KOLLOLUM-828199 format. One record per atom (N, C-alpha, C): residue number from 1; atom name; x, y, z. Coordinates in steps of 0.001 Angstrom, whole numbers, plus 500000, padded with zeros to 6 digits. Layout:
<pts>
{pt NUM,"CA",{X,Y,Z}}
...
</pts>
This chain:
<pts>
{pt 1,"N",{800733,988957,431836}}
{pt 1,"CA",{801262,989600,433118}}
{pt 1,"C",{800598,988924,434269}}
{pt 2,"N",{801408,988571,435207}}
{pt 2,"CA",{800932,987970,436460}}
{pt 2,"C",{800821,988960,437613}}
{pt 3,"N",{799877,988827,438433}}
{pt 3,"CA",{799622,989763,439491}}
{pt 3,"C",{800879,989626,440460}}
{pt 4,"N",{801126,988356,440793}}
{pt 4,"CA",{802208,988084,441775}}
{pt 4,"C",{802550,986559,441572}}
{pt 5,"N",{803429,986157,442441}}
{pt 5,"CA",{803848,984670,442240}}
{pt 5,"C",{802716,983660,442571}}
{pt 6,"N",{801800,984021,443446}}
{pt 6,"CA",{800636,983126,443607}}
{pt 6,"C",{799848,982981,442379}}
{pt 7,"N",{799569,984132,441757}}
{pt 7,"CA",{798716,984104,440473}}
{pt 7,"C",{799535,983258,439466}}
{pt 8,"N",{800884,983441,439403}}
{pt 8,"CA",{801668,982629,438437}}
{pt 8,"C",{801607,981209,438757}}
{pt 9,"N",{801729,980863,440067}}
{pt 9,"CA",{801644,979495,440459}}
{pt 9,"C",{800315,978796,440123}}
{pt 10,"N",{799243,979595,440279}}
{pt 10,"CA",{797908,978952,439903}}
{pt 10,"C",{797765,978705,438378}}
{pt 11,"N",{798279,979612,437633}}
{pt 11,"CA",{798236,979503,436208}}
{pt 11,"C",{799084,978392,435656}}
{pt 12,"N",{800331,978304,436347}}
{pt 12,"CA",{801238,977239,435990}}
{pt 12,"C",{800706,975875,436355}}
{pt 13,"N",{800052,975786,437555}}
{pt 13,"CA",{799436,974515,438001}}
{pt 13,"C",{798450,974018,436975}}
{pt 14,"N",{797679,974965,436486}}
{pt 14,"CA",{796597,974450,435450}}
{pt 14,"C",{797288,973856,434273}}
{pt 15,"N",{798369,974458,433815}}
{pt 15,"CA",{799143,973955,432664}}
{pt 15,"C",{799773,972592,432974}}
{pt 16,"N",{800348,972494,434189}}
{pt 16,"CA",{800907,971214,434593}}
{pt 16,"C",{799801,970176,434671}}
{pt 17,"N",{798683,970518,435184}}
{pt 17,"CA",{797492,969551,435210}}
{pt 17,"C",{797128,969066,433818}}
{pt 18,"N",{797145,969962,432819}}
{pt 18,"CA",{796758,969684,431456}}
{pt 18,"C",{797669,968720,430835}}
{pt 19,"N",{798957,968720,431329}}
{pt 19,"CA",{799955,967891,430801}}
{pt 19,"C",{799999,966503,431421}}
{pt 20,"N",{799058,966278,432428}}
{pt 20,"CA",{798908,964999,433066}}
{pt 20,"C",{800334,964601,433618}}
{pt 21,"N",{800964,965460,434257}}
{pt 21,"CA",{802278,965193,434891}}
{pt 21,"C",{802014,964261,436132}}
{pt 22,"N",{802879,963186,436260}}
{pt 22,"CA",{802932,962435,437502}}
{pt 22,"C",{804271,962589,438098}}
{pt 23,"N",{804225,962943,439411}}
{pt 23,"CA",{805497,963279,440112}}
{pt 23,"C",{805491,962691,441510}}
{pt 24,"N",{806668,962501,441998}}
{pt 24,"CA",{806853,961982,443396}}
{pt 24,"C",{807180,963165,444395}}
{pt 25,"N",{807816,964279,443709}}
{pt 25,"CA",{808196,965406,444582}}
{pt 25,"C",{808346,966567,443648}}
{pt 26,"N",{808056,967730,444211}}
{pt 26,"CA",{808341,969094,443571}}
{pt 26,"C",{809458,969737,444325}}
{pt 27,"N",{810561,970119,443486}}
{pt 27,"CA",{811670,970829,444085}}
{pt 27,"C",{811668,972288,443445}}
{pt 28,"N",{811563,973155,444380}}
{pt 28,"CA",{811464,974587,443998}}
{pt 28,"C",{812770,975276,444152}}
{pt 29,"N",{813077,976249,443333}}
{pt 29,"CA",{814422,977009,443335}}
{pt 29,"C",{814168,978211,444218}}
{pt 30,"N",{814819,978334,445387}}
{pt 30,"CA",{814581,979438,446241}}
{pt 30,"C",{815265,980739,445687}}
{pt 31,"N",{814683,981924,446074}}
{pt 31,"CA",{813506,982077,446863}}
{pt 31,"C",{812211,982132,445970}}
{pt 32,"N",{812396,982812,444932}}
{pt 32,"CA",{811228,983137,444105}}
{pt 32,"C",{810336,981939,443655}}
{pt 33,"N",{810996,980759,443426}}
{pt 33,"CA",{810272,979689,442975}}
{pt 33,"C",{809465,978973,444073}}
{pt 34,"N",{809694,979261,445375}}
{pt 34,"CA",{808995,978588,446451}}
{pt 34,"C",{807450,978764,446448}}
{pt 35,"N",{807034,980043,446406}}
{pt 35,"CA",{805535,980259,446382}}
{pt 35,"C",{804912,979565,445200}}
{pt 36,"N",{805480,979600,444024}}
{pt 36,"CA",{805002,978962,442833}}
{pt 36,"C",{805044,977400,443026}}
{pt 37,"N",{806145,976940,443545}}
{pt 37,"CA",{806225,975559,443745}}
{pt 37,"C",{805266,974908,444744}}
{pt 38,"N",{804920,975668,445741}}
{pt 38,"CA",{803948,975291,446784}}
{pt 38,"C",{802621,974996,446111}}
{pt 39,"N",{802147,975811,445204}}
{pt 39,"CA",{800892,975575,444526}}
{pt 39,"C",{800957,974428,443616}}
{pt 40,"N",{802051,974171,442882}}
{pt 40,"CA",{802134,973035,442028}}
{pt 40,"C",{802251,971741,442809}}
{pt 41,"N",{802995,971733,443927}}
{pt 41,"CA",{803047,970575,444784}}
{pt 41,"C",{801662,970228,445370}}
{pt 42,"N",{800904,971199,445785}}
{pt 42,"CA",{799599,971004,446219}}
{pt 42,"C",{798666,970331,445214}}
{pt 43,"N",{798769,970840,443935}}
{pt 43,"CA",{798035,970300,442850}}
{pt 43,"C",{798426,968912,442634}}
{pt 44,"N",{799587,968607,442731}}
{pt 44,"CA",{800085,967182,442350}}
{pt 44,"C",{799967,966277,443615}}
{pt 45,"N",{799724,966915,444774}}
{pt 45,"CA",{799642,966120,446022}}
{pt 45,"C",{800873,965411,446400}}
{pt 46,"N",{802036,966091,446346}}
{pt 46,"CA",{803343,965559,446586}}
{pt 46,"C",{804130,966509,447481}}
{pt 47,"N",{805171,965990,448148}}
{pt 47,"CA",{805927,966966,449015}}
{pt 47,"C",{806649,968035,448234}}
{pt 48,"N",{806990,969101,448861}}
{pt 48,"CA",{807710,970225,448342}}
{pt 48,"C",{808995,970357,449133}}
{pt 49,"N",{810111,970412,448345}}
{pt 49,"CA",{811441,970691,448934}}
{pt 49,"C",{812109,971649,448021}}
{pt 50,"N",{813340,971892,448317}}
{pt 50,"CA",{814179,972830,447569}}
{pt 50,"C",{815304,972158,446775}}
{pt 51,"N",{815662,972897,445728}}
{pt 51,"CA",{816881,972531,445003}}
{pt 51,"C",{817554,973810,444675}}
{pt 52,"N",{818892,973925,445005}}
{pt 52,"CA",{819597,975217,444986}}
{pt 52,"C",{820792,975196,444011}}
{pt 53,"N",{820849,976275,443251}}
{pt 53,"CA",{821957,976601,442471}}
{pt 53,"C",{822103,978112,442390}}
{pt 54,"N",{823324,978515,442037}}
{pt 54,"CA",{823655,980002,441945}}
{pt 54,"C",{824203,980264,440586}}
{pt 55,"N",{823748,981424,440016}}
{pt 55,"CA",{824413,981775,438712}}
{pt 55,"C",{825779,982277,438900}}
{pt 56,"N",{826546,982185,437875}}
{pt 56,"CA",{828013,982717,437922}}
{pt 56,"C",{827842,984068,437083}}
{pt 57,"N",{827864,985143,437863}}
{pt 57,"CA",{827698,986495,437165}}
{pt 57,"C",{828950,986939,436451}}
{pt 58,"N",{828737,987657,435307}}
{pt 58,"CA",{829822,988244,434558}}
{pt 58,"C",{830435,989417,435264}}
{pt 59,"N",{831687,989708,434972}}
{pt 59,"CA",{832334,990825,435477}}
{pt 59,"C",{831579,992118,435112}}
{pt 60,"N",{831325,992955,436081}}
{pt 60,"CA",{830660,994231,435912}}
{pt 60,"C",{829166,994076,435462}}
{pt 61,"N",{828656,992796,435410}}
{pt 61,"CA",{827267,992552,435031}}
{pt 61,"C",{826875,991284,435726}}
{pt 62,"N",{826620,991282,436992}}
{pt 62,"CA",{826250,990078,437766}}
{pt 62,"C",{824963,989390,437346}}
{pt 63,"N",{824091,990109,436621}}
{pt 63,"CA",{822848,989517,436156}}
{pt 63,"C",{823024,988629,434910}}
{pt 64,"N",{824200,988866,434207}}
{pt 64,"CA",{824486,988041,433031}}
{pt 64,"C",{825186,986758,433484}}
{pt 65,"N",{824524,985559,433148}}
{pt 65,"CA",{825016,984361,433681}}
{pt 65,"C",{826046,983755,432790}}
{pt 66,"N",{827266,983533,433330}}
{pt 66,"CA",{828307,982761,432616}}
{pt 66,"C",{828172,981319,432764}}
{pt 67,"N",{827211,980978,433666}}
{pt 67,"CA",{826948,979516,433958}}
{pt 67,"C",{826315,979532,435304}}
{pt 68,"N",{826436,978336,435989}}
{pt 68,"CA",{825795,978238,437310}}
{pt 68,"C",{826457,977029,438034}}
{pt 69,"N",{826406,977104,439393}}
{pt 69,"CA",{826912,976048,440277}}
{pt 69,"C",{825792,975620,441236}}
{pt 70,"N",{825633,974286,441362}}
{pt 70,"CA",{824663,973655,442145}}
{pt 70,"C",{825122,973423,443637}}
{pt 71,"N",{824297,973270,444549}}
{pt 71,"CA",{824634,973011,445950}}
{pt 71,"C",{825510,971855,446092}}
{pt 72,"N",{825426,970796,445202}}
{pt 72,"CA",{826344,969677,445360}}
{pt 72,"C",{827756,969973,444751}}
{pt 73,"N",{827913,971120,444205}}
{pt 73,"CA",{829234,971481,443632}}
{pt 73,"C",{829385,971382,442208}}
{pt 74,"N",{828434,970734,441550}}
{pt 74,"CA",{828491,970554,440091}}
{pt 74,"C",{828295,971914,439446}}
{pt 75,"N",{829041,972141,438264}}
{pt 75,"CA",{829089,973364,437572}}
{pt 75,"C",{828754,973272,436104}}
{pt 76,"N",{828020,974219,435639}}
{pt 76,"CA",{827774,974324,434132}}
{pt 76,"C",{828291,975616,433777}}
{pt 77,"N",{829073,975642,432675}}
{pt 77,"CA",{829718,976924,432163}}
{pt 77,"C",{829295,977188,430738}}
{pt 78,"N",{828853,978414,430503}}
{pt 78,"CA",{828528,978846,429086}}
{pt 78,"C",{829822,979253,428387}}
{pt 79,"N",{830511,978186,427842}}
{pt 79,"CA",{831849,978486,427326}}
{pt 79,"C",{831867,979466,426198}}
{pt 80,"N",{830855,979479,425314}}
{pt 80,"CA",{830834,980441,424288}}
{pt 80,"C",{830766,981957,424773}}
{pt 81,"N",{829903,982111,425816}}
{pt 81,"CA",{829799,983425,426324}}
{pt 81,"C",{831124,983855,427074}}
{pt 82,"N",{831715,982853,427785}}
{pt 82,"CA",{832856,983106,428521}}
{pt 82,"C",{834003,983506,427571}}
{pt 83,"N",{834066,982867,426321}}
{pt 83,"CA",{835083,983259,425441}}
{pt 83,"C",{834799,984569,424707}}
{pt 84,"N",{833520,984837,424455}}
{pt 84,"CA",{833179,986152,423829}}
{pt 84,"C",{833537,987279,424673}}
{pt 85,"N",{833279,987140,426040}}
{pt 85,"CA",{833628,988266,426907}}
{pt 85,"C",{835068,988227,427383}}
{pt 86,"N",{835761,987234,427006}}
{pt 86,"CA",{837177,987163,427464}}
{pt 86,"C",{837393,987046,428997}}
{pt 87,"N",{836486,986311,429615}}
{pt 87,"CA",{836497,986119,431051}}
{pt 87,"C",{837698,985267,431430}}
{pt 88,"N",{838447,985742,432447}}
{pt 88,"CA",{839684,985042,432883}}
{pt 88,"C",{839363,983765,433718}}
{pt 89,"N",{840264,982768,433593}}
{pt 89,"CA",{839960,981502,434485}}
{pt 89,"C",{840097,981833,435970}}
{pt 90,"N",{841003,982786,436420}}
{pt 90,"CA",{840987,983061,437814}}
{pt 90,"C",{839665,983690,438256}}
{pt 91,"N",{839117,984571,437534}}
{pt 91,"CA",{837877,985163,437886}}
{pt 91,"C",{836747,984072,437993}}
{pt 92,"N",{836674,983089,437051}}
{pt 92,"CA",{835724,982059,437087}}
{pt 92,"C",{835919,981112,438347}}
{pt 93,"N",{837147,980850,438569}}
{pt 93,"CA",{837423,979962,439745}}
{pt 93,"C",{837021,980569,441035}}
{pt 94,"N",{837302,981896,441159}}
{pt 94,"CA",{836878,982571,442423}}
{pt 94,"C",{835382,982648,442498}}
{pt 95,"N",{834774,982965,441329}}
{pt 95,"CA",{833249,983075,441433}}
{pt 95,"C",{832675,981738,441650}}
{pt 96,"N",{833141,980640,441090}}
{pt 96,"CA",{832594,979385,441299}}
{pt 96,"C",{832672,978942,442797}}
{pt 97,"N",{833879,979181,443355}}
{pt 97,"CA",{834080,978878,444806}}
{pt 97,"C",{833187,979678,445671}}
{pt 98,"N",{832933,980930,445397}}
{pt 98,"CA",{832109,981785,446230}}
{pt 98,"C",{830693,981347,446101}}
{pt 99,"N",{830154,981174,444895}}
{pt 99,"CA",{828744,980810,444721}}
{pt 99,"C",{828437,979338,445211}}
{pt 100,"N",{829449,978465,445080}}
{pt 100,"CA",{829255,977137,445570}}
{pt 100,"C",{828899,977128,447107}}
{pt 101,"N",{829704,977939,447841}}
{pt 101,"CA",{829533,978030,449311}}
{pt 101,"C",{828160,978749,449611}}
{pt 102,"N",{827809,979756,448793}}
{pt 102,"CA",{826586,980460,448957}}
{pt 102,"C",{825343,979442,448757}}
{pt 103,"N",{825480,978642,447692}}
{pt 103,"CA",{824400,977643,447452}}
{pt 103,"C",{824264,976596,448579}}
{pt 104,"N",{825450,976204,449059}}
{pt 104,"CA",{825371,975186,450127}}
{pt 104,"C",{824780,975840,451382}}
{pt 105,"N",{825228,976999,451688}}
{pt 105,"CA",{824631,977705,452846}}
{pt 105,"C",{823147,977921,452756}}
{pt 106,"N",{822717,978298,451608}}
{pt 106,"CA",{821287,978602,451344}}
{pt 106,"C",{820440,977250,451541}}
{pt 107,"N",{820910,976224,451000}}
{pt 107,"CA",{820280,974909,451128}}
{pt 107,"C",{820197,974461,452625}}
{pt 108,"N",{821258,974670,453343}}
{pt 108,"CA",{821236,974258,454714}}
{pt 108,"C",{820347,975222,455521}}
{pt 109,"N",{820213,976507,455211}}
{pt 109,"CA",{819393,977438,455922}}
{pt 109,"C",{817871,977090,455765}}
{pt 110,"N",{817548,976809,454544}}
{pt 110,"CA",{816148,976496,454304}}
{pt 110,"C",{815719,975154,454626}}
{pt 111,"N",{816597,974211,454539}}
{pt 111,"CA",{816246,972777,454916}}
{pt 111,"C",{816315,972569,456428}}
{pt 112,"N",{817146,973325,457082}}
{pt 112,"CA",{817254,973150,458543}}
{pt 112,"C",{817742,971749,458870}}
{pt 113,"N",{817057,971107,459741}}
{pt 113,"CA",{817432,969781,460213}}
{pt 113,"C",{816938,968655,459326}}
{pt 114,"N",{816091,969060,458398}}
{pt 114,"CA",{815555,968047,457472}}
{pt 114,"C",{816627,967494,456544}}
{pt 115,"N",{816615,966173,456438}}
{pt 115,"CA",{817558,965589,455503}}
{pt 115,"C",{817131,965797,454088}}
{pt 116,"N",{818114,965888,453036}}
{pt 116,"CA",{817794,966140,451716}}
{pt 116,"C",{816932,964916,451257}}
{pt 117,"N",{815938,965213,450355}}
{pt 117,"CA",{815137,964081,449830}}
{pt 117,"C",{815993,963076,448978}}
{pt 118,"N",{815542,961849,448981}}
{pt 118,"CA",{816269,960785,448270}}
{pt 118,"C",{815633,960878,446797}}
{pt 119,"N",{816427,961133,445848}}
{pt 119,"CA",{815892,961362,444515}}
{pt 119,"C",{816017,960179,443619}}
{pt 120,"N",{816725,959183,444026}}
{pt 120,"CA",{817008,957933,443172}}
{pt 120,"C",{815653,957292,442773}}
{pt 121,"N",{815457,957141,441480}}
{pt 121,"CA",{814322,956490,440907}}
{pt 121,"C",{812996,957203,441174}}
{pt 122,"N",{813112,958585,441355}}
{pt 122,"CA",{811832,959441,441618}}
{pt 122,"C",{811598,960251,440397}}
{pt 123,"N",{810331,960650,440293}}
{pt 123,"CA",{809875,961582,439218}}
{pt 123,"C",{809748,962944,439900}}
{pt 124,"N",{810593,963776,439330}}
{pt 124,"CA",{810861,965154,439906}}
{pt 124,"C",{810291,966300,439049}}
{pt 125,"N",{809588,967185,439659}}
{pt 125,"CA",{809212,968457,438942}}
{pt 125,"C",{810005,969644,439623}}
{pt 126,"N",{810793,970297,438811}}
{pt 126,"CA",{811529,971429,439317}}
{pt 126,"C",{810809,972672,438863}}
{pt 127,"N",{810590,973627,439872}}
{pt 127,"CA",{809745,974809,439638}}
{pt 127,"C",{810541,976040,440047}}
{pt 128,"N",{810420,977071,439100}}
{pt 128,"CA",{810957,978398,439441}}
{pt 128,"C",{809960,979431,438979}}
{pt 129,"N",{810131,980729,439317}}
{pt 129,"CA",{809202,981789,439007}}
{pt 129,"C",{809359,982285,437606}}
{pt 130,"N",{810342,981820,436898}}
{pt 130,"CA",{810607,982256,435488}}
{pt 130,"C",{811945,981857,435033}}
{pt 131,"N",{812195,981912,433746}}
{pt 131,"CA",{813420,981432,433134}}
{pt 131,"C",{813938,982432,432162}}
{pt 132,"N",{815125,983019,432480}}
{pt 132,"CA",{815769,983921,431575}}
{pt 132,"C",{816786,983249,430760}}
{pt 133,"N",{818068,983160,431196}}
{pt 133,"CA",{819115,982409,430501}}
{pt 133,"C",{818955,980951,430701}}
{pt 134,"N",{818335,980530,431865}}
{pt 134,"CA",{818268,979137,432121}}
{pt 134,"C",{819388,978533,432799}}
{pt 135,"N",{820389,979338,433157}}
{pt 135,"CA",{821615,978783,433766}}
{pt 135,"C",{821286,978079,435072}}
{pt 136,"N",{820579,978795,435936}}
{pt 136,"CA",{820295,978177,437221}}
{pt 136,"C",{819500,976900,437215}}
{pt 137,"N",{818443,977036,436367}}
{pt 137,"CA",{817559,975810,436165}}
{pt 137,"C",{818256,974732,435593}}
{pt 138,"N",{819240,974977,434686}}
{pt 138,"CA",{819995,973938,433986}}
{pt 138,"C",{820895,973129,435088}}
{pt 139,"N",{821544,973942,435950}}
{pt 139,"CA",{822341,973341,437066}}
{pt 139,"C",{821459,972518,437936}}
{pt 140,"N",{820246,972986,438193}}
{pt 140,"CA",{819332,972200,439055}}
{pt 140,"C",{818847,970870,438401}}
{pt 141,"N",{818604,970999,437113}}
{pt 141,"CA",{818176,969731,436382}}
{pt 141,"C",{819313,968684,436444}}
{pt 142,"N",{820556,969184,436190}}
{pt 142,"CA",{821584,968281,436206}}
{pt 142,"C",{821858,967678,437487}}
{pt 143,"N",{821661,968488,438646}}
{pt 143,"CA",{821783,967994,440024}}
{pt 143,"C",{820861,966821,440286}}
{pt 144,"N",{819511,967093,439861}}
{pt 144,"CA",{818521,966042,440077}}
{pt 144,"C",{818821,964749,439364}}
{pt 145,"N",{819271,964894,438134}}
{pt 145,"CA",{819681,963741,437327}}
{pt 145,"C",{820855,962996,437854}}
{pt 146,"N",{821808,963780,438368}}
{pt 146,"CA",{823022,963207,438892}}
{pt 146,"C",{822677,962426,440257}}
{pt 147,"N",{821637,962877,440917}}
{pt 147,"CA",{821042,962182,442142}}
{pt 147,"C",{820306,960983,441843}}
{pt 148,"N",{820062,960649,440532}}
{pt 148,"CA",{819349,959419,440180}}
{pt 148,"C",{817851,959576,439852}}
{pt 149,"N",{817428,960791,439683}}
{pt 149,"CA",{815959,960951,439359}}
{pt 149,"C",{815682,960181,438047}}
{pt 150,"N",{814532,959574,438063}}
{pt 150,"CA",{814111,958796,436857}}
{pt 150,"C",{813592,959669,435752}}
{pt 151,"N",{812954,960730,436147}}
{pt 151,"CA",{812361,961711,435218}}
{pt 151,"C",{812405,963091,435800}}
{pt 152,"N",{812854,964112,435058}}
{pt 152,"CA",{812877,965449,435565}}
{pt 152,"C",{812091,966378,434634}}
{pt 153,"N",{811129,967018,435153}}
{pt 153,"CA",{810305,967967,434438}}
{pt 153,"C",{810598,969369,434979}}
{pt 154,"N",{810864,970309,434090}}
{pt 154,"CA",{810990,971688,434533}}
{pt 154,"C",{809733,972421,434196}}
{pt 155,"N",{809163,973104,435204}}
{pt 155,"CA",{807937,973866,435057}}
{pt 155,"C",{808068,975293,435515}}
{pt 156,"N",{807799,976311,434604}}
{pt 156,"CA",{807919,977659,434966}}
{pt 156,"C",{806739,978418,434309}}
{pt 157,"N",{806272,979542,434935}}
{pt 157,"CA",{805212,980290,434439}}
{pt 157,"C",{805636,980944,433075}}
{pt 158,"N",{806864,981534,433046}}
{pt 158,"CA",{807246,982282,431826}}
{pt 158,"C",{808743,982044,431599}}
{pt 159,"N",{809057,982018,430344}}
{pt 159,"CA",{810541,981700,429984}}
{pt 159,"C",{810842,982517,428719}}
{pt 160,"N",{812100,982803,428503}}
{pt 160,"CA",{812562,983329,427257}}
{pt 160,"C",{812682,982122,426256}}
{pt 161,"N",{812512,982457,424968}}
{pt 161,"CA",{812533,981412,423981}}
{pt 161,"C",{813852,980662,424032}}
{pt 162,"N",{814959,981326,424177}}
{pt 162,"CA",{816240,980790,424223}}
{pt 162,"C",{816461,979857,425419}}
{pt 163,"N",{815992,980396,426604}}
{pt 163,"CA",{816152,979728,427831}}
{pt 163,"C",{815334,978350,427796}}
{pt 164,"N",{814088,978458,427340}}
{pt 164,"CA",{813290,977260,427252}}
{pt 164,"C",{813900,976194,426220}}
{pt 165,"N",{814403,976671,425121}}
{pt 165,"CA",{815101,975822,424164}}
{pt 165,"C",{816356,975162,424783}}
{pt 166,"N",{817110,975947,425501}}
{pt 166,"CA",{818314,975358,426166}}
{pt 166,"C",{817979,974207,427125}}
{pt 167,"N",{816839,974379,427924}}
{pt 167,"CA",{816469,973384,428879}}
{pt 167,"C",{815800,972119,428252}}
{pt 168,"N",{815249,972318,427024}}
{pt 168,"CA",{814601,971138,426429}}
{pt 168,"C",{815646,970012,426126}}
{pt 169,"N",{816827,970313,426005}}
{pt 169,"CA",{817911,969346,425676}}
{pt 169,"C",{818428,968718,427005}}
{pt 170,"N",{817953,969313,428169}}
{pt 170,"CA",{818445,968815,429479}}
{pt 170,"C",{817331,968149,430289}}
{pt 171,"N",{816226,968704,430392}}
{pt 171,"CA",{815093,968067,431067}}
{pt 171,"C",{814363,967141,430168}}
{pt 172,"N",{813601,966231,430873}}
{pt 172,"CA",{812736,965223,430082}}
{pt 172,"C",{811614,965979,429495}}
{pt 173,"N",{811180,966997,430174}}
{pt 173,"CA",{810032,967830,429607}}
{pt 173,"C",{810137,969152,430226}}
{pt 174,"N",{809846,970202,429424}}
{pt 174,"CA",{809780,971617,429809}}
{pt 174,"C",{808262,972058,429657}}
{pt 175,"N",{807703,972494,430816}}
{pt 175,"CA",{806390,973087,430762}}
{pt 175,"C",{806418,974558,431139}}
{pt 176,"N",{805858,975401,430254}}
{pt 176,"CA",{805859,976824,430381}}
{pt 176,"C",{804517,977393,429938}}
{pt 177,"N",{804016,978315,430803}}
{pt 177,"CA",{802731,978874,430473}}
{pt 177,"C",{802803,979806,429345}}
{pt 178,"N",{803938,980517,429273}}
{pt 178,"CA",{804195,981445,428111}}
{pt 178,"C",{805607,981714,427797}}
{pt 179,"N",{805932,981830,426542}}
{pt 179,"CA",{807344,982111,426116}}
{pt 179,"C",{807206,983314,425201}}
{pt 180,"N",{807247,984573,425752}}
{pt 180,"CA",{807053,985724,424923}}
{pt 180,"C",{808155,985989,423953}}
{pt 181,"N",{807864,986505,422781}}
{pt 181,"CA",{808915,986778,421786}}
{pt 181,"C",{809777,987867,422293}}
{pt 182,"N",{809313,988849,423015}}
{pt 182,"CA",{810153,989954,423553}}
{pt 182,"C",{810318,989568,425032}}
{pt 183,"N",{811507,989391,425471}}
{pt 183,"CA",{811884,989028,426812}}
{pt 183,"C",{813147,989637,427217}}
{pt 184,"N",{813096,990574,428297}}
{pt 184,"CA",{814249,991144,428824}}
{pt 184,"C",{814592,990699,430250}}
{pt 185,"N",{813546,990461,431028}}
{pt 185,"CA",{813768,989880,432429}}
{pt 185,"C",{812471,989240,432925}}
{pt 186,"N",{812621,988270,433876}}
{pt 186,"CA",{811441,987638,434333}}
{pt 186,"C",{810467,988651,434979}}
{pt 187,"N",{811051,989618,435696}}
{pt 187,"CA",{810207,990620,436446}}
{pt 187,"C",{809237,991371,435672}}
{pt 188,"N",{809559,991538,434333}}
{pt 188,"CA",{808694,992355,433488}}
{pt 188,"C",{807291,991739,433353}}
{pt 189,"N",{807122,990475,433658}}
{pt 189,"CA",{805825,989773,433468}}
{pt 189,"C",{805102,989732,434817}}
{pt 190,"N",{805532,990396,435813}}
{pt 190,"CA",{804912,990374,437177}}
{pt 190,"C",{804543,991819,437575}}
{pt 191,"N",{803344,992035,438007}}
{pt 191,"CA",{803000,993374,438613}}
{pt 191,"C",{803760,993452,440019}}
{pt 192,"N",{803780,992422,440718}}
{pt 192,"CA",{804514,992355,442032}}
{pt 192,"C",{805583,991377,441939}}
{pt 193,"N",{806837,991827,441858}}
{pt 193,"CA",{807914,990803,441809}}
{pt 193,"C",{808961,991106,442881}}
{pt 194,"N",{808334,991456,444047}}
{pt 194,"CA",{809150,991830,445209}}
{pt 194,"C",{809909,990559,445757}}
{pt 195,"N",{810929,990878,446444}}
{pt 195,"CA",{811757,989668,447025}}
{pt 195,"C",{810965,988897,447964}}
{pt 196,"N",{811070,987597,447896}}
{pt 196,"CA",{810400,986687,448745}}
{pt 196,"C",{811147,986527,450122}}
{pt 197,"N",{810486,986711,451209}}
{pt 197,"CA",{811123,986693,452534}}
{pt 197,"C",{811472,985213,452927}}
{pt 198,"N",{812465,985175,453809}}
{pt 198,"CA",{812810,983825,454326}}
{pt 198,"C",{811595,983278,455056}}
{pt 199,"N",{810842,984044,455765}}
{pt 199,"CA",{809651,983578,456525}}
{pt 199,"C",{808604,982941,455510}}
{pt 200,"N",{808443,983546,454323}}
{pt 200,"CA",{807566,983023,453323}}
{pt 200,"C",{808053,981666,452815}}
{pt 201,"N",{809321,981598,452680}}
{pt 201,"CA",{809878,980387,452135}}
{pt 201,"C",{809773,979245,453205}}
{pt 202,"N",{810024,979585,454469}}
{pt 202,"CA",{809845,978522,455479}}
{pt 202,"C",{808465,978112,455696}}
{pt 203,"N",{807482,979076,455605}}
{pt 203,"CA",{806102,978756,455714}}
{pt 203,"C",{805637,977819,454618}}
{pt 204,"N",{806045,978119,453338}}
{pt 204,"CA",{805685,977313,452198}}
{pt 204,"C",{806276,975914,452341}}
{pt 205,"N",{807545,975745,452757}}
{pt 205,"CA",{808124,974447,452937}}
{pt 205,"C",{807498,973688,454060}}
{pt 206,"N",{806934,974347,455017}}
{pt 206,"CA",{806130,973636,456081}}
{pt 206,"C",{804744,973366,455733}}
{pt 207,"N",{804344,973813,454506}}
{pt 207,"CA",{803025,973568,454127}}
{pt 207,"C",{802024,974544,454559}}
{pt 208,"N",{802404,975752,455079}}
{pt 208,"CA",{801581,976754,455569}}
{pt 208,"C",{801598,977916,454501}}
{pt 209,"N",{800331,978161,454038}}
{pt 209,"CA",{800104,979365,453167}}
{pt 209,"C",{800765,979247,451873}}
{pt 210,"N",{800652,980406,451094}}
{pt 210,"CA",{801164,980513,449774}}
{pt 210,"C",{801973,981907,449729}}
</pts>
């Protein structure tokens, strides 16, 4: 159990350090991944920026990920789940279009006037506050690889066993402080899992506070 995202970030940073990770940049998934990513970036002494993707929620259950879409428009679909639930193509197309625009708007809001980082031939560490299905993180890993990153490491404090396994075939390395056998949601492993404010995100990206 983590007290909060700062506590999770400190514990994750210790694991990253033990893995002798070498990186050029840390990309955190907003908003929950930003406080965690700030601590990891400080440990590695590299810049912190954002990487944005949105899950594609199932009908009547938006927390169940049918896939994800990244801010660059790339899409990952969980075809087996889509078929099992009998989700229609029009629903998927509408959801993808909506979440693609949301991802782009979020990236623009948090990055402001800063230009996106150049990822070609860079060693990237992607950080989030936890991994459930892994849909969003998977889309982010693919985005970084499509941008030319030479190595992509995914680092999270806690992950479901299935989510971590899914990402192992996508990222060059997956680092996780714990993968509990019983996993229902990321928030169950935090005493304080409150929403991260935009002000906290901007402060972390500016290098101020945790």
